[in-house]
Predicted model as a PDB file, atoms N, CA, C, CB and O in Angstrom, pLDDT in the B-factor column:
MODEL        1                                                                  
ATOM      1  N   MET A   1       0.844  -1.170   0.000  1.00 56.00           N  
ATOM      2  CA  MET A   1       0.000   0.000   0.000  1.00 56.00           C  
ATOM      3  C   MET A   1       0.901   1.249   0.000  1.00 56.00           C  
ATOM      4  CB  MET A   1      -0.967  -0.011   1.228  1.00 56.00           C  
ATOM      5  O   MET A   1       1.819   1.344   0.815  1.00 56.00           O  
ATOM      6  N   PRO A   2       0.647   2.200  -0.903  1.00 59.00           N  
ATOM      7  CA  PRO A   2       1.491   3.401  -0.942  1.00 59.00           C  
ATOM      8  C   PRO A   2       1.339   4.223   0.331  1.00 59.00           C  
ATOM      9  CB  PRO A   2       1.143   4.262  -2.164  1.00 59.00           C  
ATOM     10  O   PRO A   2       0.236   4.402   0.847  1.00 59.00           O  
ATOM     11  N   SER A   3       2.475   4.722   0.826  1.00 64.00           N  
ATOM     12  CA  SER A   3       2.435   5.518   2.049  1.00 64.00           C  
ATOM     13  C   SER A   3       2.376   7.010   1.765  1.00 64.00           C  
ATOM     14  CB  SER A   3       3.638   5.211   2.904  1.00 64.00           C  
ATOM     15  O   SER A   3       1.966   7.784   2.630  1.00 64.00           O  
ATOM     16  N   ALA A   4       2.776   7.426   0.581  1.00 75.00           N  
ATOM     17  CA  ALA A   4       2.784   8.849   0.245  1.00 75.00           C  
ATOM     18  C   ALA A   4       1.443   9.250  -0.366  1.00 75.00           C  
ATOM     19  CB  ALA A   4       3.940   9.174  -0.730  1.00 75.00           C  
ATOM     20  O   ALA A   4       0.812   8.479  -1.089  1.00 75.00           O  
ATOM     21  N   SER A   5       1.035  10.454  -0.062  1.00 76.00           N  
ATOM     22  CA  SER A   5      -0.168  11.000  -0.668  1.00 76.00           C  
ATOM     23  C   SER A   5       0.160  12.387  -1.204  1.00 76.00           C  
ATOM     24  CB  SER A   5      -1.349  11.051   0.353  1.00 76.00           C  
ATOM     25  O   SER A   5       1.132  13.013  -0.780  1.00 76.00           O  
ATOM     26  N   PHE A   6      -0.648  12.855  -2.126  1.00 78.00           N  
ATOM     27  CA  PHE A   6      -0.420  14.177  -2.682  1.00 78.00           C  
ATOM     28  C   PHE A   6      -1.756  14.813  -3.011  1.00 78.00           C  
ATOM     29  CB  PHE A   6       0.480  14.106  -3.933  1.00 78.00           C  
ATOM     30  O   PHE A   6      -2.766  14.128  -3.172  1.00 78.00           O  
ATOM     31  N   LEU A   7      -1.747  16.120  -3.109  1.00 76.00           N  
ATOM     32  CA  LEU A   7      -2.936  16.865  -3.501  1.00 76.00           C  
ATOM     33  C   LEU A   7      -2.783  17.261  -4.961  1.00 76.00           C  
ATOM     34  CB  LEU A   7      -3.152  18.122  -2.593  1.00 76.00           C  
ATOM     35  O   LEU A   7      -1.742  17.778  -5.366  1.00 76.00           O  
ATOM     36  N   ALA A   8      -3.804  17.019  -5.735  1.00 86.00           N  
ATOM     37  CA  ALA A   8      -3.761  17.367  -7.156  1.00 86.00           C  
ATOM     38  C   ALA A   8      -3.945  18.863  -7.368  1.00 86.00           C  
ATOM     39  CB  ALA A   8      -4.833  16.597  -7.924  1.00 86.00           C  
ATOM     40  O   ALA A   8      -3.476  19.410  -8.367  1.00 86.00           O  
ATOM     41  N   ASP A   9      -4.625  19.532  -6.436  1.00 88.00           N  
ATOM     42  CA  ASP A   9      -4.880  20.964  -6.537  1.00 88.00           C  
ATOM     43  C   ASP A   9      -4.286  21.681  -5.335  1.00 88.00           C  
ATOM     44  CB  ASP A   9      -6.391  21.246  -6.643  1.00 88.00           C  
ATOM     45  O   ASP A   9      -4.030  21.073  -4.296  1.00 88.00           O  
ATOM     46  N   ASP A  10      -4.072  22.970  -5.489  1.00 89.00           N  
ATOM     47  CA  ASP A  10      -3.621  23.799  -4.386  1.00 89.00           C  
ATOM     48  C   ASP A  10      -4.709  23.800  -3.308  1.00 89.00           C  
ATOM     49  CB  ASP A  10      -3.297  25.253  -4.868  1.00 89.00           C  
ATOM     50  O   ASP A  10      -5.872  24.046  -3.629  1.00 89.00           O  
ATOM     51  N   PRO A  11      -4.373  23.535  -2.051  1.00 88.00           N  
ATOM     52  CA  PRO A  11      -5.387  23.502  -0.995  1.00 88.00           C  
ATOM     53  C   PRO A  11      -6.221  24.789  -0.900  1.00 88.00           C  
ATOM     54  CB  PRO A  11      -4.718  23.245   0.329  1.00 88.00           C  
ATOM     55  O   PRO A  11      -7.371  24.746  -0.462  1.00 88.00           O  
ATOM     56  N   ALA A  12      -5.660  25.911  -1.299  1.00 90.00           N  
ATOM     57  CA  ALA A  12      -6.416  27.168  -1.279  1.00 90.00           C  
ATOM     58  C   ALA A  12      -7.538  27.159  -2.308  1.00 90.00           C  
ATOM     59  CB  ALA A  12      -5.484  28.353  -1.537  1.00 90.00           C  
ATOM     60  O   ALA A  12      -8.496  27.924  -2.193  1.00 90.00           O  
ATOM     61  N   ASP A  13      -7.422  26.286  -3.322  1.00 91.00           N  
ATOM     62  CA  ASP A  13      -8.425  26.209  -4.386  1.00 91.00           C  
ATOM     63  C   ASP A  13      -9.483  25.135  -4.142  1.00 91.00           C  
ATOM     64  CB  ASP A  13      -7.747  25.948  -5.703  1.00 91.00           C  
ATOM     65  O   ASP A  13     -10.392  24.966  -4.954  1.00 91.00           O  
ATOM     66  N   VAL A  14      -9.370  24.406  -3.028  1.00 90.00           N  
ATOM     67  CA  VAL A  14     -10.310  23.324  -2.728  1.00 90.00           C  
ATOM     68  C   VAL A  14     -11.308  23.825  -1.688  1.00 90.00           C  
ATOM     69  CB  VAL A  14      -9.561  22.044  -2.216  1.00 90.00           C  
ATOM     70  O   VAL A  14     -10.940  24.026  -0.530  1.00 90.00           O  
ATOM     71  N   PRO A  15     -12.570  24.030  -2.084  1.00 91.00           N  
ATOM     72  CA  PRO A  15     -13.547  24.553  -1.130  1.00 91.00           C  
ATOM     73  C   PRO A  15     -14.015  23.489  -0.139  1.00 91.00           C  
ATOM     74  CB  PRO A  15     -14.743  25.120  -1.873  1.00 91.00           C  
ATOM     75  O   PRO A  15     -14.088  22.304  -0.461  1.00 91.00           O  
ATOM     76  N   VAL A  16     -14.326  23.938   1.063  1.00 92.00           N  
ATOM     77  CA  VAL A  16     -14.939  23.090   2.072  1.00 92.00           C  
ATOM     78  C   VAL A  16     -16.393  23.528   2.169  1.00 92.00           C  
ATOM     79  CB  VAL A  16     -14.195  23.192   3.467  1.00 92.00           C  
ATOM     80  O   VAL A  16     -16.682  24.704   2.385  1.00 92.00           O  
ATOM     81  N   LEU A  17     -17.298  22.583   2.009  1.00 91.00           N  
ATOM     82  CA  LEU A  17     -18.720  22.884   2.045  1.00 91.00           C  
ATOM     83  C   LEU A  17     -19.257  22.580   3.434  1.00 91.00           C  
ATOM     84  CB  LEU A  17     -19.488  22.079   0.970  1.00 91.00           C  
ATOM     85  O   LEU A  17     -19.081  21.475   3.946  1.00 91.00           O  
ATOM     86  N   GLY A  18     -19.911  23.560   4.041  1.00 88.00           N  
ATOM     87  CA  GLY A  18     -20.373  23.424   5.421  1.00 88.00           C  
ATOM     88  C   GLY A  18     -21.819  23.001   5.513  1.00 88.00           C  
ATOM     89  O   GLY A  18     -22.642  23.708   6.096  1.00 88.00           O  
ATOM     90  N   THR A  19     -22.135  21.858   4.945  1.00 90.00           N  
ATOM     91  CA  THR A  19     -23.507  21.374   4.985  1.00 90.00           C  
ATOM     92  C   THR A  19     -23.515  19.880   4.697  1.00 90.00           C  
ATOM     93  CB  THR A  19     -24.399  22.137   3.972  1.00 90.00           C  
ATOM     94  O   THR A  19     -22.464  19.263   4.527  1.00 90.00           O  
ATOM     95  N   SER A  20     -24.685  19.321   4.646  1.00 93.00           N  
ATOM     96  CA  SER A  20     -24.819  17.889   4.388  1.00 93.00           C  
ATOM     97  C   SER A  20     -24.766  17.593   2.887  1.00 93.00           C  
ATOM     98  CB  SER A  20     -26.131  17.360   4.985  1.00 93.00           C  
ATOM     99  O   SER A  20     -24.947  18.484   2.057  1.00 93.00           O  
ATOM    100  N   LEU A  21     -24.520  16.354   2.566  1.00 93.00           N  
ATOM    101  CA  LEU A  21     -24.511  15.932   1.172  1.00 93.00           C  
ATOM    102  C   LEU A  21     -25.865  16.173   0.525  1.00 93.00           C  
ATOM    103  CB  LEU A  21     -24.129  14.459   1.061  1.00 93.00           C  
ATOM    104  O   LEU A  21     -25.938  16.536  -0.649  1.00 93.00           O  
ATOM    105  N   ALA A  22     -26.935  15.975   1.281  1.00 93.00           N  
ATOM    106  CA  ALA A  22     -28.279  16.204   0.746  1.00 93.00           C  
ATOM    107  C   ALA A  22     -28.468  17.665   0.338  1.00 93.00           C  
ATOM    108  CB  ALA A  22     -29.343  15.805   1.782  1.00 93.00           C  
ATOM    109  O   ALA A  22     -29.067  17.947  -0.700  1.00 93.00           O  
ATOM    110  N   MET A  23     -27.961  18.588   1.146  1.00 90.00           N  
ATOM    111  CA  MET A  23     -28.076  20.015   0.815  1.00 90.00           C  
ATOM    112  C   MET A  23     -27.225  20.375  -0.401  1.00 90.00           C  
ATOM    113  CB  MET A  23     -27.659  20.876   2.017  1.00 90.00           C  
ATOM    114  O   MET A  23     -27.637  21.187  -1.229  1.00 90.00           O  
ATOM    115  N   VAL A  24     -26.044  19.775  -0.511  1.00 89.00           N  
ATOM    116  CA  VAL A  24     -25.185  20.016  -1.676  1.00 89.00           C  
ATOM    117  C   VAL A  24     -25.889  19.523  -2.940  1.00 89.00           C  
ATOM    118  CB  VAL A  24     -23.804  19.308  -1.506  1.00 89.00           C  
ATOM    119  O   VAL A  24     -25.923  20.225  -3.950  1.00 89.00           O  
ATOM    120  N   GLN A  25     -26.445  18.322  -2.881  1.00 89.00           N  
ATOM    121  CA  GLN A  25     -27.153  17.779  -4.039  1.00 89.00           C  
ATOM    122  C   GLN A  25     -28.365  18.631  -4.398  1.00 89.00           C  
ATOM    123  CB  GLN A  25     -27.589  16.341  -3.767  1.00 89.00           C  
ATOM    124  O   GLN A  25     -28.619  18.889  -5.574  1.00 89.00           O  
ATOM    125  N   ASP A  26     -29.099  19.061  -3.404  1.00 88.00           N  
ATOM    126  CA  ASP A  26     -30.279  19.885  -3.650  1.00 88.00           C  
ATOM    127  C   ASP A  26     -29.890  21.193  -4.336  1.00 88.00           C  
ATOM    128  CB  ASP A  26     -31.018  20.173  -2.332  1.00 88.00           C  
ATOM    129  O   ASP A  26     -30.534  21.601  -5.302  1.00 88.00           O  
ATOM    130  N   ALA A  27     -28.848  21.846  -3.846  1.00 85.00           N  
ATOM    131  CA  ALA A  27     -28.403  23.104  -4.441  1.00 85.00           C  
ATOM    132  C   ALA A  27     -27.865  22.885  -5.854  1.00 85.00           C  
ATOM    133  CB  ALA A  27     -27.328  23.757  -3.563  1.00 85.00           C  
ATOM    134  O   ALA A  27     -28.118  23.693  -6.748  1.00 85.00           O  
ATOM    135  N   ALA A  28     -27.132  21.805  -6.055  1.00 85.00           N  
ATOM    136  CA  ALA A  28     -26.546  21.539  -7.378  1.00 85.00           C  
ATOM    137  C   ALA A  28     -27.619  21.203  -8.407  1.00 85.00           C  
ATOM    138  CB  ALA A  28     -25.532  20.391  -7.291  1.00 85.00           C  
ATOM    139  O   ALA A  28     -27.468  21.528  -9.585  1.00 85.00           O  
ATOM    140  N   LEU A  29     -28.686  20.565  -7.984  1.00 87.00           N  
ATOM    141  CA  LEU A  29     -29.743  20.173  -8.915  1.00 87.00           C  
ATOM    142  C   LEU A  29     -30.821  21.243  -9.077  1.00 87.00           C  
ATOM    143  CB  LEU A  29     -30.378  18.888  -8.451  1.00 87.00           C  
ATOM    144  O   LEU A  29     -31.721  21.094  -9.903  1.00 87.00           O  
ATOM    145  N   ASP A  30     -30.737  22.311  -8.301  1.00 81.00           N  
ATOM    146  CA  ASP A  30     -31.734  23.379  -8.336  1.00 81.00           C  
ATOM    147  C   ASP A  30     -31.460  24.306  -9.516  1.00 81.00           C  
ATOM    148  CB  ASP A  30     -31.733  24.176  -7.010  1.00 81.00           C  
ATOM    149  O   ASP A  30     -30.789  25.326  -9.359  1.00 81.00           O  
ATOM    150  N   SER A  31     -31.968  23.963 -10.683  1.00 68.00           N  
ATOM    151  CA  SER A  31     -31.693  24.757 -11.876  1.00 68.00           C  
ATOM    152  C   SER A  31     -32.608  25.962 -12.007  1.00 68.00           C  
ATOM    153  CB  SER A  31     -31.819  23.900 -13.099  1.00 68.00           C  
ATOM    154  O   SER A  31     -32.279  26.895 -12.740  1.00 68.00           O  
ATOM    155  N   GLY A  32     -33.748  25.974 -11.320  1.00 68.00           N  
ATOM    156  CA  GLY A  32     -34.683  27.079 -11.461  1.00 68.00           C  
ATOM    157  C   GLY A  32     -34.717  28.023 -10.275  1.00 68.00           C  
ATOM    158  O   GLY A  32     -35.400  29.046 -10.318  1.00 68.00           O  
ATOM    159  N   GLY A  33     -33.998  27.698  -9.227  1.00 66.00           N  
ATOM    160  CA  GLY A  33     -34.047  28.516  -8.021  1.00 66.00           C  
ATOM    161  C   GLY A  33     -33.018  29.626  -8.009  1.00 66.00           C  
ATOM    162  O   GLY A  33     -32.436  29.965  -9.039  1.00 66.00           O  
ATOM    163  N   ASP A  34     -32.804  30.181  -6.841  1.00 68.00           N  
ATOM    164  CA  ASP A  34     -31.878  31.304  -6.696  1.00 68.00           C  
ATOM    165  C   ASP A  34     -30.442  30.932  -7.045  1.00 68.00           C  
ATOM    166  CB  ASP A  34     -31.932  31.835  -5.284  1.00 68.00           C  
ATOM    167  O   ASP A  34     -29.712  31.744  -7.612  1.00 68.00           O  
ATOM    168  N   SER A  35     -30.033  29.710  -6.712  1.00 64.00           N  
ATOM    169  CA  SER A  35     -28.638  29.326  -6.930  1.00 64.00           C  
ATOM    170  C   SER A  35     -28.355  28.938  -8.372  1.00 64.00           C  
ATOM    171  CB  SER A  35     -28.271  28.182  -6.023  1.00 64.00           C  
ATOM    172  O   SER A  35     -27.215  29.049  -8.824  1.00 64.00           O  
ATOM    173  N   GLY A  36     -29.361  28.490  -9.099  1.00 74.00           N  
ATOM    174  CA  GLY A  36     -29.148  28.097 -10.488  1.00 74.00           C  
ATOM    175  C   GLY A  36     -28.180  26.937 -10.646  1.00 74.00           C  
ATOM    176  O   GLY A  36     -27.514  26.815 -11.674  1.00 74.00           O  
ATOM    177  N   GLY A  37     -28.100  26.090  -9.635  1.00 80.00           N  
ATOM    178  CA  GLY A  37     -27.202  24.945  -9.680  1.00 80.00           C  
ATOM    179  C   GLY A  37     -25.809  25.245  -9.156  1.00 80.00           C  
ATOM    180  O   GLY A  37     -24.957  24.357  -9.122  1.00 80.00           O  
ATOM    181  N   ASP A  38     -25.567  26.476  -8.748  1.00 85.00           N  
ATOM    182  CA  ASP A  38     -24.266  26.873  -8.211  1.00 85.00           C  
ATOM    183  C   ASP A  38     -24.226  26.539  -6.723  1.00 85.00           C  
ATOM    184  CB  ASP A  38     -23.996  28.394  -8.449  1.00 85.00           C  
ATOM    185  O   ASP A  38     -25.189  26.805  -6.005  1.00 85.00           O  
ATOM    186  N   ILE A  39     -23.119  25.958  -6.253  1.00 88.00           N  
ATOM    187  CA  ILE A  39     -23.010  25.599  -4.839  1.00 88.00           C  
ATOM    188  C   ILE A  39     -22.013  26.490  -4.097  1.00 88.00           C  
ATOM    189  CB  ILE A  39     -22.598  24.138  -4.702  1.00 88.00           C  
ATOM    190  O   ILE A  39     -21.682  26.215  -2.943  1.00 88.00           O  
ATOM    191  N   ALA A  40     -21.536  27.541  -4.738  1.00 88.00           N  
ATOM    192  CA  ALA A  40     -20.532  28.410  -4.113  1.00 88.00           C  
ATOM    193  C   ALA A  40     -21.031  29.009  -2.797  1.00 88.00           C  
ATOM    194  CB  ALA A  40     -20.140  29.531  -5.073  1.00 88.00           C  
ATOM    195  O   ALA A  40     -20.234  29.255  -1.892  1.00 88.00           O  
ATOM    196  N   HIS A  41     -22.334  29.244  -2.681  1.00 88.00           N  
ATOM    197  CA  HIS A  41     -22.868  29.837  -1.449  1.00 88.00           C  
ATOM    198  C   HIS A  41     -22.787  28.888  -0.252  1.00 88.00           C  
ATOM    199  CB  HIS A  41     -24.310  30.255  -1.663  1.00 88.00           C  
ATOM    200  O   HIS A  41     -23.017  29.303   0.884  1.00 88.00           O  
ATOM    201  N   LEU A  42     -22.462  27.625  -0.501  1.00 91.00           N  
ATOM    202  CA  LEU A  42     -22.325  26.647   0.582  1.00 91.00           C  
ATOM    203  C   LEU A  42     -20.894  26.554   1.111  1.00 91.00           C  
ATOM    204  CB  LEU A  42     -22.777  25.280   0.103  1.00 91.00           C  
ATOM    205  O   LEU A  42     -20.642  25.880   2.109  1.00 91.00           O  
ATOM    206  N   GLU A  43     -19.956  27.234   0.440  1.00 93.00           N  
ATOM    207  CA  GLU A  43     -18.556  27.183   0.853  1.00 93.00           C  
ATOM    208  C   GLU A  43     -18.374  27.920   2.174  1.00 93.00           C  
ATOM    209  CB  GLU A  43     -17.642  27.790  -0.233  1.00 93.00           C  
ATOM    210  O   GLU A  43     -18.849  29.044   2.344  1.00 93.00           O  
ATOM    211  N   THR A  44     -17.677  27.268   3.112  1.00 93.00           N  
ATOM    212  CA  THR A  44     -17.425  27.885   4.412  1.00 93.00           C  
ATOM    213  C   THR A  44     -15.947  28.178   4.640  1.00 93.00           C  
ATOM    214  CB  THR A  44     -17.940  26.991   5.515  1.00 93.00           C  
ATOM    215  O   THR A  44     -15.607  29.013   5.477  1.00 93.00           O  
ATOM    216  N   ALA A  45     -15.072  27.508   3.912  1.00 94.00           N  
ATOM    217  CA  ALA A  45     -13.630  27.690   4.073  1.00 94.00           C  
ATOM    218  C   ALA A  45     -12.942  27.059   2.869  1.00 94.00           C  
ATOM    219  CB  ALA A  45     -13.114  27.059   5.419  1.00 94.00           C  
ATOM    220  O   ALA A  45     -13.591  26.568   1.946  1.00 94.00           O  
ATOM    221  N   SER A  46     -11.625  27.084   2.902  1.00 93.00           N  
ATOM    222  CA  SER A  46     -10.865  26.340   1.906  1.00 93.00           C  
ATOM    223  C   SER A  46     -10.059  25.270   2.645  1.00 93.00           C  
ATOM    224  CB  SER A  46      -9.928  27.290   1.065  1.00 93.00           C  
ATOM    225  O   SER A  46      -9.850  25.362   3.855  1.00 93.00           O  
ATOM    226  N   LEU A  47      -9.619  24.279   1.918  1.00 90.00           N  
ATOM    227  CA  LEU A  47      -8.849  23.201   2.538  1.00 90.00           C  
ATOM    228  C   LEU A  47      -7.594  23.749   3.209  1.00 90.00           C  
ATOM    229  CB  LEU A  47      -8.471  22.140   1.492  1.00 90.00           C  
ATOM    230  O   LEU A  47      -7.160  23.222   4.234  1.00 90.00           O  
ATOM    231  N   ALA A  48      -7.017  24.785   2.650  1.00 91.00           N  
ATOM    232  CA  ALA A  48      -5.805  25.390   3.233  1.00 91.00           C  
ATOM    233  C   ALA A  48      -6.063  25.922   4.639  1.00 91.00           C  
ATOM    234  CB  ALA A  48      -5.292  26.527   2.337  1.00 91.00           C  
ATOM    235  O   ALA A  48      -5.159  25.932   5.474  1.00 91.00           O  
ATOM    236  N   ASP A  49      -7.292  26.365   4.906  1.00 92.00           N  
ATOM    237  CA  ASP A  49      -7.637  26.863   6.237  1.00 92.00           C  
ATOM    238  C   ASP A  49      -7.658  25.762   7.278  1.00 92.00           C  
ATOM    239  CB  ASP A  49      -8.978  27.547   6.203  1.00 92.00           C  
ATOM    240  O   ASP A  49      -7.500  26.034   8.468  1.00 92.00           O  
ATOM    241  N   LEU A  50      -7.849  24.521   6.851  1.00 89.00           N  
ATOM    242  CA  LEU A  50      -7.994  23.408   7.783  1.00 89.00           C  
ATOM    243  C   LEU A  50      -6.734  22.568   7.936  1.00 89.00           C  
ATOM    244  CB  LEU A  50      -9.114  22.533   7.341  1.00 89.00           C  
ATOM    245  O   LEU A  50      -6.610  21.813   8.900  1.00 89.00           O  
ATOM    246  N   LEU A  51      -5.801  22.689   7.000  1.00 87.00           N  
ATOM    247  CA  LEU A  51      -4.568  21.912   7.077  1.00 87.00           C  
ATOM    248  C   LEU A  51      -3.593  22.543   8.063  1.00 87.00           C  
ATOM    249  CB  LEU A  51      -3.919  21.794   5.692  1.00 87.00           C  
ATOM    250  O   LEU A  51      -3.534  23.767   8.173  1.00 87.00           O  
ATOM    251  N   PRO A  52      -2.827  21.720   8.784  1.00 85.00           N  
ATOM    252  CA  PRO A  52      -1.834  22.286   9.684  1.00 85.00           C  
ATOM    253  C   PRO A  52      -0.745  23.007   8.872  1.00 85.00           C  
ATOM    254  CB  PRO A  52      -1.212  21.175  10.576  1.00 85.00           C  
ATOM    255  O   PRO A  52      -0.373  22.574   7.782  1.00 85.00           O  
ATOM    256  N   ARG A  53      -0.271  24.069   9.408  1.00 79.00           N  
ATOM    257  CA  ARG A  53       0.793  24.840   8.743  1.00 79.00           C  
ATOM    258  C   ARG A  53       2.106  24.082   8.836  1.00 79.00           C  
ATOM    259  CB  ARG A  53       0.939  26.254   9.374  1.00 79.00           C  
ATOM    260  O   ARG A  53       2.448  23.534   9.884  1.00 79.00           O  
ATOM    261  N   ARG A  54       2.837  24.058   7.731  1.00 72.00           N  
ATOM    262  CA  ARG A  54       4.152  23.411   7.719  1.00 72.00           C  
ATOM    263  C   ARG A  54       5.192  24.388   8.237  1.00 72.00           C  
ATOM    264  CB  ARG A  54       4.526  22.920   6.292  1.00 72.00           C  
ATOM    265  O   ARG A  54       5.190  25.563   7.871  1.00 72.00           O  
ATOM    266  N   SER A  55       6.064  23.904   9.077  1.00 67.00           N  
ATOM    267  CA  SER A  55       7.152  24.762   9.571  1.00 67.00           C  
ATOM    268  C   SER A  55       8.438  24.436   8.827  1.00 67.00           C  
ATOM    269  CB  SER A  55       7.352  24.584  11.104  1.00 67.00           C  
ATOM    270  O   SER A  55       8.780  23.274   8.603  1.00 67.00           O  
ATOM    271  N   GLY A  56       9.123  25.478   8.460  1.00 57.00           N  
ATOM    272  CA  GLY A  56      10.429  25.357   7.832  1.00 57.00           C  
ATOM    273  C   GLY A  56      10.373  24.839   6.495  1.00 57.00           C  
ATOM    274  O   GLY A  56      11.410  24.687   5.849  1.00 57.00           O  
TER     275      GLY A  56                                                      
ENDMDL                                                                          
END                                                                             
């Protein structure tokens, strides 16, 4: 089993959604409502905000 892991994207570019999967699906499938299928309003942080800071 590989021990190394990597991120394909910059952690600052990976949004963290502060809701349930059901709410994400509902917002993404809502083509006629206020969001128009956009889920950006569900973003609460970025992955970079949650990762421990590297020293040195």
